TORKOL-4160 file (C-alpha; in steps of 0.2 Angstrom, whole numbers, padded with zeros to 4 digits, m for minus):
419
<pt num="1" X="0023" Y="0207" Z="m0052"/>
<pt num="2" X="0034" Y="0192" Z="m0058"/>
<pt num="3" X="0053" Y="0196" Z="m0057"/>
<pt num="4" X="0063" Y="0201" Z="m0072"/>
<pt num="5" X="0082" Y="0199" Z="m0075"/>
<pt num="6" X="0085" Y="0217" Z="m0072"/>
<pt num="7" X="0075" Y="0216" Z="m0055"/>
<pt num="8" X="0086" Y="0201" Z="m0050"/>
<pt num="9" X="0102" Y="0210" Z="m0054"/>
<pt num="10" X="0097" Y="0226" Z="m0044"/>
<pt num="11" X="0089" Y="0217" Z="m0029"/>
<pt num="12" X="0097" Y="0222" Z="m0013"/>
<pt num="13" X="0094" Y="0219" Z="0006"/>
<pt num="14" X="0091" Y="0235" Z="0016"/>
<pt num="15" X="0103" Y="0239" Z="0030"/>
<pt num="16" X="0098" Y="0232" Z="0046"/>
<pt num="17" X="0087" Y="0218" Z="0039"/>
<pt num="18" X="0093" Y="0200" Z="0040"/>
<pt num="19" X="0086" Y="0197" Z="0023"/>
<pt num="20" X="0074" Y="0203" Z="0009"/>
<pt num="21" X="0063" Y="0193" Z="m0001"/>
<pt num="22" X="0057" Y="0197" Z="m0019"/>
<pt num="23" X="0042" Y="0187" Z="m0025"/>
<pt num="24" X="0041" Y="0180" Z="m0042"/>
<pt num="25" X="0026" Y="0169" Z="m0045"/>
<pt num="26" X="0018" Y="0152" Z="m0039"/>
<pt num="27" X="0027" Y="0153" Z="m0022"/>
<pt num="28" X="0045" Y="0156" Z="m0029"/>
<pt num="29" X="0055" Y="0171" Z="m0023"/>
<pt num="30" X="0072" Y="0178" Z="m0023"/>
<pt num="31" X="0080" Y="0179" Z="m0005"/>
<pt num="32" X="0094" Y="0192" Z="m0003"/>
<pt num="33" X="0106" Y="0193" Z="0012"/>
<pt num="34" X="0115" Y="0208" Z="0019"/>
<pt num="35" X="0131" Y="0201" Z="0010"/>
<pt num="36" X="0123" Y="0202" Z="m0007"/>
<pt num="37" X="0121" Y="0183" Z="m0009"/>
<pt num="38" X="0105" Y="0179" Z="m0018"/>
<pt num="39" X="0095" Y="0162" Z="m0016"/>
<pt num="40" X="0081" Y="0156" Z="m0026"/>
<pt num="41" X="0067" Y="0148" Z="m0014"/>
<pt num="42" X="0050" Y="0140" Z="m0017"/>
<pt num="43" X="0037" Y="0141" Z="m0003"/>
<pt num="44" X="0025" Y="0127" Z="m0004"/>
<pt num="45" X="0013" Y="0116" Z="0007"/>
<pt num="46" X="0014" Y="0098" Z="0009"/>
<pt num="47" X="0001" Y="0090" Z="0020"/>
<pt num="48" X="m0001" Y="0101" Z="0035"/>
<pt num="49" X="0016" Y="0109" Z="0034"/>
<pt num="50" X="0023" Y="0124" Z="0025"/>
<pt num="51" X="0040" Y="0120" Z="0018"/>
<pt num="52" X="0054" Y="0129" Z="0008"/>
<pt num="53" X="0064" Y="0121" Z="m0006"/>
<pt num="54" X="0081" Y="0128" Z="m0012"/>
<pt num="55" X="0081" Y="0131" Z="m0031"/>
<pt num="56" X="0099" Y="0137" Z="m0033"/>
<pt num="57" X="0109" Y="0153" Z="m0031"/>
<pt num="58" X="0108" Y="0168" Z="m0042"/>
<pt num="59" X="0116" Y="0172" Z="m0055"/>
<pt num="60" X="0123" Y="0154" Z="m0057"/>
<pt num="61" X="0105" Y="0149" Z="m0058"/>
<pt num="62" X="0096" Y="0161" Z="m0069"/>
<pt num="63" X="0078" Y="0167" Z="m0067"/>
<pt num="64" X="0072" Y="0155" Z="m0082"/>
<pt num="65" X="0081" Y="0140" Z="m0074"/>
<pt num="66" X="0074" Y="0144" Z="m0057"/>
<pt num="67" X="0056" Y="0144" Z="m0064"/>
<pt num="68" X="0060" Y="0127" Z="m0073"/>
<pt num="69" X="0065" Y="0120" Z="m0056"/>
<pt num="70" X="0050" Y="0127" Z="m0048"/>
<pt num="71" X="0038" Y="0120" Z="m0061"/>
<pt num="72" X="0046" Y="0103" Z="m0059"/>
<pt num="73" X="0044" Y="0104" Z="m0040"/>
<pt num="74" X="0026" Y="0108" Z="m0043"/>
<pt num="75" X="0024" Y="0093" Z="m0054"/>
<pt num="76" X="0029" Y="0082" Z="m0039"/>
<pt num="77" X="0016" Y="0091" Z="m0028"/>
<pt num="78" X="0003" Y="0088" Z="m0041"/>
<pt num="79" X="0007" Y="0069" Z="m0040"/>
<pt num="80" X="0006" Y="0069" Z="m0021"/>
<pt num="81" X="0025" Y="0068" Z="m0018"/>
<pt num="82" X="0036" Y="0080" Z="m0008"/>
<pt num="83" X="0048" Y="0088" Z="m0020"/>
<pt num="84" X="0062" Y="0088" Z="m0007"/>
<pt num="85" X="0061" Y="0069" Z="m0005"/>
<pt num="86" X="0071" Y="0064" Z="m0021"/>
<pt num="87" X="0085" Y="0076" Z="m0015"/>
<pt num="88" X="0086" Y="0068" Z="0002"/>
<pt num="89" X="0086" Y="0051" Z="m0006"/>
<pt num="90" X="0100" Y="0055" Z="m0018"/>
<pt num="91" X="0110" Y="0063" Z="m0004"/>
<pt num="92" X="0109" Y="0047" Z="0006"/>
<pt num="93" X="0114" Y="0036" Z="m0009"/>
<pt num="94" X="0129" Y="0047" Z="m0013"/>
<pt num="95" X="0134" Y="0047" Z="0005"/>
<pt num="96" X="0132" Y="0028" Z="0005"/>
<pt num="97" X="0143" Y="0026" Z="m0011"/>
<pt num="98" X="0156" Y="0037" Z="m0003"/>
<pt num="99" X="0157" Y="0029" Z="0014"/>
<pt num="100" X="0151" Y="0012" Z="0008"/>
<pt num="101" X="0142" Y="0008" Z="0025"/>
<pt num="102" X="0129" Y="m0005" Z="0026"/>
<pt num="103" X="0115" Y="0008" Z="0026"/>
<pt num="104" X="0122" Y="0016" Z="0010"/>
<pt num="105" X="0122" Y="m0001" Z="0001"/>
<pt num="106" X="0105" Y="m0005" Z="0008"/>
<pt num="107" X="0098" Y="0011" Z="0001"/>
<pt num="108" X="0106" Y="0009" Z="m0016"/>
<pt num="109" X="0100" Y="m0009" Z="m0017"/>
<pt num="110" X="0082" Y="m0003" Z="m0012"/>
<pt num="111" X="0083" Y="0010" Z="m0025"/>
<pt num="112" X="0085" Y="m0002" Z="m0039"/>
<pt num="113" X="0075" Y="m0016" Z="m0031"/>
<pt num="114" X="0059" Y="m0006" Z="m0029"/>
<pt num="115" X="0056" Y="m0003" Z="m0048"/>
<pt num="116" X="0046" Y="m0018" Z="m0050"/>
<pt num="117" X="0037" Y="m0018" Z="m0034"/>
<pt num="118" X="0022" Y="m0009" Z="m0027"/>
<pt num="119" X="0024" Y="0007" Z="m0018"/>
<pt num="120" X="0016" Y="0000" Z="m0002"/>
<pt num="121" X="0028" Y="m0015" Z="m0001"/>
<pt num="122" X="0044" Y="m0005" Z="m0005"/>
<pt num="123" X="0039" Y="0009" Z="0008"/>
<pt num="124" X="0036" Y="m0005" Z="0021"/>
<pt num="125" X="0053" Y="m0013" Z="0017"/>
<pt num="126" X="0063" Y="0003" Z="0019"/>
<pt num="127" X="0053" Y="0008" Z="0035"/>
<pt num="128" X="0057" Y="m0009" Z="0043"/>
<pt num="129" X="0076" Y="m0007" Z="0038"/>
<pt num="130" X="0076" Y="0010" Z="0046"/>
<pt num="131" X="0068" Y="0005" Z="0062"/>
<pt num="132" X="0076" Y="m0012" Z="0065"/>
<pt num="133" X="0092" Y="m0014" Z="0055"/>
<pt num="134" X="0100" Y="0003" Z="0052"/>
<pt num="135" X="0101" Y="0007" Z="0071"/>
<pt num="136" X="0112" Y="m0009" Z="0073"/>
<pt num="137" X="0121" Y="m0011" Z="0057"/>
<pt num="138" X="0119" Y="0005" Z="0047"/>
<pt num="139" X="0134" Y="0014" Z="0052"/>
<pt num="140" X="0146" Y="0000" Z="0050"/>
<pt num="141" X="0157" Y="m0002" Z="0034"/>
<pt num="142" X="0148" Y="m0016" Z="0025"/>
<pt num="143" X="0164" Y="m0027" Z="0025"/>
<pt num="144" X="0163" Y="m0027" Z="0044"/>
<pt num="145" X="0146" Y="m0034" Z="0045"/>
<pt num="146" X="0148" Y="m0052" Z="0050"/>
<pt num="147" X="0136" Y="m0067" Z="0053"/>
<pt num="148" X="0136" Y="m0065" Z="0072"/>
<pt num="149" X="0132" Y="m0046" Z="0070"/>
<pt num="150" X="0117" Y="m0051" Z="0059"/>
<pt num="151" X="0111" Y="m0064" Z="0071"/>
<pt num="152" X="0112" Y="m0051" Z="0086"/>
<pt num="153" X="0102" Y="m0039" Z="0075"/>
<pt num="154" X="0089" Y="m0052" Z="0072"/>
<pt num="155" X="0088" Y="m0058" Z="0090"/>
<pt num="156" X="0085" Y="m0040" Z="0096"/>
<pt num="157" X="0070" Y="m0040" Z="0085"/>
<pt num="158" X="0065" Y="m0057" Z="0091"/>
<pt num="159" X="0066" Y="m0051" Z="0109"/>
<pt num="160" X="0051" Y="m0040" Z="0107"/>
<pt num="161" X="0041" Y="m0054" Z="0100"/>
<pt num="162" X="0042" Y="m0049" Z="0082"/>
<pt num="163" X="0047" Y="m0066" Z="0075"/>
<pt num="164" X="0041" Y="m0063" Z="0057"/>
<pt num="165" X="0050" Y="m0046" Z="0056"/>
<pt num="166" X="0066" Y="m0054" Z="0062"/>
<pt num="167" X="0065" Y="m0067" Z="0049"/>
<pt num="168" X="0062" Y="m0055" Z="0035"/>
<pt num="169" X="0076" Y="m0044" Z="0041"/>
<pt num="170" X="0088" Y="m0058" Z="0039"/>
<pt num="171" X="0081" Y="m0062" Z="0022"/>
<pt num="172" X="0082" Y="m0044" Z="0016"/>
<pt num="173" X="0100" Y="m0042" Z="0023"/>
<pt num="174" X="0104" Y="m0057" Z="0012"/>
<pt num="175" X="0098" Y="m0048" Z="m0003"/>
<pt num="176" X="0108" Y="m0032" Z="0001"/>
<pt num="177" X="0124" Y="m0043" Z="0002"/>
<pt num="178" X="0120" Y="m0051" Z="m0015"/>
<pt num="179" X="0119" Y="m0034" Z="m0022"/>
<pt num="180" X="0135" Y="m0028" Z="m0014"/>
<pt num="181" X="0144" Y="m0044" Z="m0020"/>
<pt num="182" X="0138" Y="m0040" Z="m0038"/>
<pt num="183" X="0146" Y="m0023" Z="m0036"/>
<pt num="184" X="0162" Y="m0030" Z="m0029"/>
<pt num="185" X="0161" Y="m0022" Z="m0012"/>
<pt num="186" X="0161" Y="m0038" Z="m0002"/>
<pt num="187" X="0167" Y="m0056" Z="m0006"/>
<pt num="188" X="0154" Y="m0066" Z="0003"/>
<pt num="189" X="0137" Y="m0065" Z="0010"/>
<pt num="190" X="0137" Y="m0068" Z="0029"/>
<pt num="191" X="0118" Y="m0070" Z="0029"/>
<pt num="192" X="0120" Y="m0085" Z="0018"/>
<pt num="193" X="0129" Y="m0094" Z="0031"/>
<pt num="194" X="0113" Y="m0097" Z="0041"/>
<pt num="195" X="0095" Y="m0100" Z="0040"/>
<pt num="196" X="0082" Y="m0090" Z="0050"/>
<pt num="197" X="0077" Y="m0106" Z="0058"/>
<pt num="198" X="0095" Y="m0109" Z="0064"/>
<pt num="199" X="0095" Y="m0094" Z="0076"/>
<pt num="200" X="0077" Y="m0089" Z="0079"/>
<pt num="201" X="0063" Y="m0097" Z="0088"/>
<pt num="202" X="0052" Y="m0108" Z="0078"/>
<pt num="203" X="0033" Y="m0105" Z="0078"/>
<pt num="204" X="0020" Y="m0117" Z="0072"/>
<pt num="205" X="0013" Y="m0110" Z="0055"/>
<pt num="206" X="m0005" Y="m0105" Z="0056"/>
<pt num="207" X="m0017" Y="m0100" Z="0043"/>
<pt num="208" X="m0027" Y="m0084" Z="0044"/>
<pt num="209" X="m0039" Y="m0085" Z="0059"/>
<pt num="210" X="m0057" Y="m0088" Z="0052"/>
<pt num="211" X="m0073" Y="m0094" Z="0060"/>
<pt num="212" X="m0081" Y="m0111" Z="0055"/>
<pt num="213" X="m0096" Y="m0109" Z="0043"/>
<pt num="214" X="m0108" Y="m0113" Z="0056"/>
<pt num="215" X="m0102" Y="m0098" Z="0066"/>
<pt num="216" X="m0104" Y="m0086" Z="0051"/>
<pt num="217" X="m0123" Y="m0081" Z="0054"/>
<pt num="218" X="m0119" Y="m0074" Z="0071"/>
<pt num="219" X="m0104" Y="m0065" Z="0065"/>
<pt num="220" X="m0114" Y="m0057" Z="0051"/>
<pt num="221" X="m0128" Y="m0052" Z="0063"/>
<pt num="222" X="m0115" Y="m0043" Z="0074"/>
<pt num="223" X="m0107" Y="m0035" Z="0059"/>
<pt num="224" X="m0124" Y="m0028" Z="0054"/>
<pt num="225" X="m0126" Y="m0018" Z="0070"/>
<pt num="226" X="m0108" Y="m0014" Z="0073"/>
<pt num="227" X="m0108" Y="0003" Z="0082"/>
<pt num="228" X="m0091" Y="0010" Z="0076"/>
<pt num="229" X="m0089" Y="0022" Z="0061"/>
<pt num="230" X="m0100" Y="0020" Z="0046"/>
<pt num="231" X="m0084" Y="0017" Z="0035"/>
<pt num="232" X="m0079" Y="0003" Z="0046"/>
<pt num="233" X="m0096" Y="m0005" Z="0046"/>
<pt num="234" X="m0096" Y="m0004" Z="0027"/>
<pt num="235" X="m0079" Y="m0011" Z="0026"/>
<pt num="236" X="m0084" Y="m0026" Z="0036"/>
<pt num="237" X="m0099" Y="m0028" Z="0025"/>
<pt num="238" X="m0090" Y="m0027" Z="0008"/>
<pt num="239" X="m0075" Y="m0038" Z="0013"/>
<pt num="240" X="m0088" Y="m0051" Z="0017"/>
<pt num="241" X="m0097" Y="m0048" Z="0000"/>
<pt num="242" X="m0082" Y="m0047" Z="m0011"/>
<pt num="243" X="m0069" Y="m0058" Z="m0001"/>
<pt num="244" X="m0054" Y="m0047" Z="m0008"/>
<pt num="245" X="m0038" Y="m0046" Z="0002"/>
<pt num="246" X="m0039" Y="m0032" Z="0016"/>
<pt num="247" X="m0026" Y="m0021" Z="0007"/>
<pt num="248" X="m0035" Y="m0022" Z="m0009"/>
<pt num="249" X="m0051" Y="m0016" Z="0000"/>
<pt num="250" X="m0044" Y="m0002" Z="0011"/>
<pt num="251" X="m0034" Y="0006" Z="m0004"/>
<pt num="252" X="m0049" Y="0006" Z="m0016"/>
<pt num="253" X="m0052" Y="0023" Z="m0024"/>
<pt num="254" X="m0068" Y="0028" Z="m0031"/>
<pt num="255" X="m0062" Y="0029" Z="m0049"/>
<pt num="256" X="m0060" Y="0010" Z="m0049"/>
<pt num="257" X="m0079" Y="0007" Z="m0047"/>
<pt num="258" X="m0092" Y="0008" Z="m0060"/>
<pt num="259" X="m0108" Y="0006" Z="m0050"/>
<pt num="260" X="m0119" Y="0007" Z="m0065"/>
<pt num="261" X="m0111" Y="m0008" Z="m0072"/>
<pt num="262" X="m0109" Y="m0016" Z="m0055"/>
<pt num="263" X="m0090" Y="m0019" Z="m0057"/>
<pt num="264" X="m0075" Y="m0015" Z="m0047"/>
<pt num="265" X="m0059" Y="m0016" Z="m0057"/>
<pt num="266" X="m0043" Y="m0016" Z="m0047"/>
<pt num="267" X="m0027" Y="m0011" Z="m0056"/>
<pt num="268" X="m0013" Y="m0023" Z="m0058"/>
<pt num="269" X="m0001" Y="m0013" Z="m0047"/>
<pt num="270" X="m0012" Y="m0016" Z="m0032"/>
<pt num="271" X="m0014" Y="m0034" Z="m0034"/>
<pt num="272" X="m0003" Y="m0048" Z="m0027"/>
<pt num="273" X="m0002" Y="m0057" Z="m0043"/>
<pt num="274" X="0002" Y="m0040" Z="m0052"/>
<pt num="275" X="m0012" Y="m0041" Z="m0065"/>
<pt num="276" X="m0029" Y="m0033" Z="m0065"/>
<pt num="277" X="m0044" Y="m0040" Z="m0056"/>
<pt num="278" X="m0062" Y="m0038" Z="m0059"/>
<pt num="279" X="m0074" Y="m0040" Z="m0044"/>
<pt num="280" X="m0092" Y="m0041" Z="m0050"/>
<pt num="281" X="m0103" Y="m0032" Z="m0038"/>
<pt num="282" X="m0119" Y="m0039" Z="m0031"/>
<pt num="283" X="m0134" Y="m0028" Z="m0028"/>
<pt num="284" X="m0130" Y="m0028" Z="m0009"/>
<pt num="285" X="m0112" Y="m0022" Z="m0013"/>
<pt num="286" X="m0118" Y="m0008" Z="m0025"/>
<pt num="287" X="m0131" Y="m0003" Z="m0011"/>
<pt num="288" X="m0117" Y="m0002" Z="0002"/>
<pt num="289" X="m0106" Y="0008" Z="m0010"/>
<pt num="290" X="m0120" Y="0020" Z="m0014"/>
<pt num="291" X="m0122" Y="0023" Z="0004"/>
<pt num="292" X="m0104" Y="0026" Z="0006"/>
<pt num="293" X="m0104" Y="0038" Z="m0008"/>
<pt num="294" X="m0116" Y="0049" Z="0001"/>
<pt num="295" X="m0103" Y="0051" Z="0015"/>
<pt num="296" X="m0089" Y="0055" Z="0003"/>
<pt num="297" X="m0077" Y="0069" Z="0006"/>
<pt num="298" X="m0063" Y="0076" Z="m0005"/>
<pt num="299" X="m0053" Y="0060" Z="m0002"/>
<pt num="300" X="m0050" Y="0049" Z="m0017"/>
<pt num="301" X="m0051" Y="0034" Z="m0006"/>
<pt num="302" X="m0068" Y="0024" Z="m0003"/>
<pt num="303" X="m0061" Y="0021" Z="0015"/>
<pt num="304" X="m0052" Y="0036" Z="0020"/>
<pt num="305" X="m0042" Y="0037" Z="0036"/>
<pt num="306" X="m0051" Y="0043" Z="0051"/>
<pt num="307" X="m0039" Y="0058" Z="0055"/>
<pt num="308" X="m0030" Y="0060" Z="0038"/>
<pt num="309" X="m0042" Y="0059" Z="0024"/>
<pt num="310" X="m0028" Y="0059" Z="0011"/>
<pt num="311" X="m0023" Y="0042" Z="0017"/>
<pt num="312" X="m0033" Y="0026" Z="0017"/>
<pt num="313" X="m0040" Y="0017" Z="0032"/>
<pt num="314" X="m0027" Y="0008" Z="0043"/>
<pt num="315" X="m0023" Y="m0010" Z="0039"/>
<pt num="316" X="m0028" Y="m0014" Z="0057"/>
<pt num="317" X="m0045" Y="m0006" Z="0057"/>
<pt num="318" X="m0055" Y="m0021" Z="0051"/>
<pt num="319" X="m0045" Y="m0033" Z="0062"/>
<pt num="320" X="m0049" Y="m0021" Z="0077"/>
<pt num="321" X="m0067" Y="m0020" Z="0073"/>
<pt num="322" X="m0068" Y="m0039" Z="0073"/>
<pt num="323" X="m0060" Y="m0040" Z="0090"/>
<pt num="324" X="m0072" Y="m0027" Z="0097"/>
<pt num="325" X="m0086" Y="m0039" Z="0091"/>
<pt num="326" X="m0078" Y="m0053" Z="0101"/>
<pt num="327" X="m0068" Y="m0062" Z="0087"/>
<pt num="328" X="m0050" Y="m0059" Z="0093"/>
<pt num="329" X="m0039" Y="m0073" Z="0087"/>
<pt num="330" X="m0055" Y="m0081" Z="0079"/>
<pt num="331" X="m0057" Y="m0070" Z="0063"/>
<pt num="332" X="m0048" Y="m0058" Z="0052"/>
<pt num="333" X="m0052" Y="m0049" Z="0036"/>
<pt num="334" X="m0042" Y="m0062" Z="0026"/>
<pt num="335" X="m0053" Y="m0075" Z="0035"/>
<pt num="336" X="m0068" Y="m0071" Z="0024"/>
<pt num="337" X="m0058" Y="m0078" Z="0009"/>
<pt num="338" X="m0057" Y="m0095" Z="0016"/>
<pt num="339" X="m0075" Y="m0095" Z="0022"/>
<pt num="340" X="m0081" Y="m0090" Z="0005"/>
<pt num="341" X="m0070" Y="m0103" Z="m0004"/>
<pt num="342" X="m0077" Y="m0117" Z="0008"/>
<pt num="343" X="m0095" Y="m0112" Z="0006"/>
<pt num="344" X="m0095" Y="m0108" Z="m0012"/>
<pt num="345" X="m0088" Y="m0125" Z="m0015"/>
<pt num="346" X="m0102" Y="m0133" Z="m0005"/>
<pt num="347" X="m0114" Y="m0123" Z="m0015"/>
<pt num="348" X="m0107" Y="m0132" Z="m0030"/>
<pt num="349" X="m0099" Y="m0118" Z="m0040"/>
<pt num="350" X="m0085" Y="m0123" Z="m0051"/>
<pt num="351" X="m0068" Y="m0123" Z="m0043"/>
<pt num="352" X="m0059" Y="m0113" Z="m0057"/>
<pt num="353" X="m0072" Y="m0099" Z="m0055"/>
<pt num="354" X="m0069" Y="m0098" Z="m0037"/>
<pt num="355" X="m0051" Y="m0098" Z="m0039"/>
<pt num="356" X="m0052" Y="m0084" Z="m0052"/>
<pt num="357" X="m0063" Y="m0073" Z="m0041"/>
<pt num="358" X="m0050" Y="m0076" Z="m0026"/>
<pt num="359" X="m0037" Y="m0070" Z="m0039"/>
<pt num="360" X="m0027" Y="m0086" Z="m0035"/>
<pt num="361" X="m0023" Y="m0091" Z="m0053"/>
<pt num="362" X="m0005" Y="m0090" Z="m0059"/>
<pt num="363" X="m0003" Y="m0078" Z="m0073"/>
<pt num="364" X="0011" Y="m0077" Z="m0085"/>
<pt num="365" X="0016" Y="m0061" Z="m0095"/>
<pt num="366" X="0007" Y="m0066" Z="m0111"/>
<pt num="367" X="m0010" Y="m0071" Z="m0103"/>
<pt num="368" X="m0010" Y="m0058" Z="m0089"/>
<pt num="369" X="m0021" Y="m0045" Z="m0098"/>
<pt num="370" X="m0034" Y="m0058" Z="m0102"/>
<pt num="371" X="m0036" Y="m0070" Z="m0088"/>
<pt num="372" X="m0044" Y="m0057" Z="m0076"/>
<pt num="373" X="m0060" Y="m0057" Z="m0087"/>
<pt num="374" X="m0061" Y="m0076" Z="m0089"/>
<pt num="375" X="m0079" Y="m0082" Z="m0085"/>
<pt num="376" X="m0085" Y="m0065" Z="m0080"/>
<pt num="377" X="m0103" Y="m0069" Z="m0083"/>
<pt num="378" X="m0103" Y="m0084" Z="m0073"/>
<pt num="379" X="m0094" Y="m0075" Z="m0059"/>
<pt num="380" X="m0107" Y="m0062" Z="m0059"/>
<pt num="381" X="m0120" Y="m0075" Z="m0055"/>
<pt num="382" X="m0109" Y="m0083" Z="m0042"/>
<pt num="383" X="m0106" Y="m0066" Z="m0033"/>
<pt num="384" X="m0124" Y="m0062" Z="m0032"/>
<pt num="385" X="m0128" Y="m0080" Z="m0026"/>
<pt num="386" X="m0115" Y="m0077" Z="m0012"/>
<pt num="387" X="m0123" Y="m0061" Z="m0007"/>
<pt num="388" X="m0140" Y="m0068" Z="m0006"/>
<pt num="389" X="m0133" Y="m0083" Z="0004"/>
<pt num="390" X="m0125" Y="m0071" Z="0017"/>
<pt num="391" X="m0142" Y="m0062" Z="0018"/>
<pt num="392" X="m0151" Y="m0079" Z="0021"/>
<pt num="393" X="m0138" Y="m0083" Z="0035"/>
<pt num="394" X="m0139" Y="m0066" Z="0043"/>
<pt num="395" X="m0158" Y="m0066" Z="0044"/>
<pt num="396" X="m0161" Y="m0084" Z="0046"/>
<pt num="397" X="m0174" Y="m0083" Z="0033"/>
<pt num="398" X="m0171" Y="m0092" Z="0016"/>
<pt num="399" X="m0181" Y="m0082" Z="0004"/>
<pt num="400" X="m0189" Y="m0093" Z="m0009"/>
<pt num="401" X="m0184" Y="m0082" Z="m0024"/>
<pt num="402" X="m0166" Y="m0082" Z="m0017"/>
<pt num="403" X="m0166" Y="m0101" Z="m0016"/>
<pt num="404" X="m0172" Y="m0103" Z="m0034"/>
<pt num="405" X="m0160" Y="m0090" Z="m0040"/>
<pt num="406" X="m0146" Y="m0100" Z="m0032"/>
<pt num="407" X="m0152" Y="m0116" Z="m0040"/>
<pt num="408" X="m0153" Y="m0107" Z="m0056"/>
<pt num="409" X="m0135" Y="m0100" Z="m0054"/>
<pt num="410" X="m0128" Y="m0117" Z="m0050"/>
<pt num="411" X="m0137" Y="m0124" Z="m0065"/>
<pt num="412" X="m0130" Y="m0111" Z="m0077"/>
<pt num="413" X="m0113" Y="m0112" Z="m0071"/>
<pt num="414" X="m0112" Y="m0131" Z="m0072"/>
<pt num="415" X="m0115" Y="m0129" Z="m0090"/>
<pt num="416" X="m0098" Y="m0121" Z="m0093"/>
<pt num="417" X="m0089" Y="m0135" Z="m0084"/>
<pt num="418" X="m0071" Y="m0132" Z="m0078"/>
<pt num="419" X="m0061" Y="m0118" Z="m0085"/>
């Protein structure tokens, strides 16, 4: 039975026991120690672990107040968040404000900076800071962090071959110092005194690896008989058919798809350009998704992780699959975007339509909600023609109906001209 105020007041711990627990409801209980101290606790499960959350001390926190705290914690759980995480984060921020260390300022900066960024990006930034920057600089008072110390930190990252991460670490430190200057904690930004190229090795910038169009037929044939997991094989097929970014594909959830309407609507928060994107689905893409739906478990993701179905497929899964097929350093998931752009231009589709489908077009705040649907009928025809073309390349047989369909598509899209 749920607790009452009277039961809470009268709760005791029997002699000889280290504690006594009195259950309320929904995982909450009152824990009484031999000294008579009474603590509210919430037992809950997050992922594979059973955890405890402190809700306060009775009677300072009443039964009603403890239940409100319990309900708030359960709201976090329903959203897939650990209710203890905000407390840990707030503790770190308070500690940072008190000690004014570099890490404290970095976490405070990250807290306000992340508001307008995607969860995936903000989690990556704080993870990289915790792994590479805080172990070297985090404990130092921010006023003691000098340019040479920043360089030493970056060089340590560079030494393991992570040049891009070293460069980004310096850039992020510069943002943290600008934040600290605005709050009056420091007078100058030591990261502004140098450019990454001044102290880090240069590396020739390369585009994402991609095969030449003439190599595409062989790649498509190898992808079709890939002997890995069905989800990985389908991911390879769909990234070729839709040429979306890898992160956009692997984080796709089933509620984004309308297979009857043959549409995939990617929400703004998952797009690089921060506005929604529509991917018209070819018959081949719909068939692949229907096959995947037959394999669906309780995960909301179309491509769930192999071990943890509550998380999406790893960002490296497609890359590793291409390596297994013999395309290491020759092809990436992102490479399908470049190949599609090249071939669709050769197939005489209008450049603006291709750019829209690649989600390359700049969007301002006023037009963002409209541009994602621009030239949608023409793009539907283009995406079906693209899927048919891939089939022709893979099989080596240009079906007559497919050829006439492509000709019709080019004719119809040419009527619209440039967007």
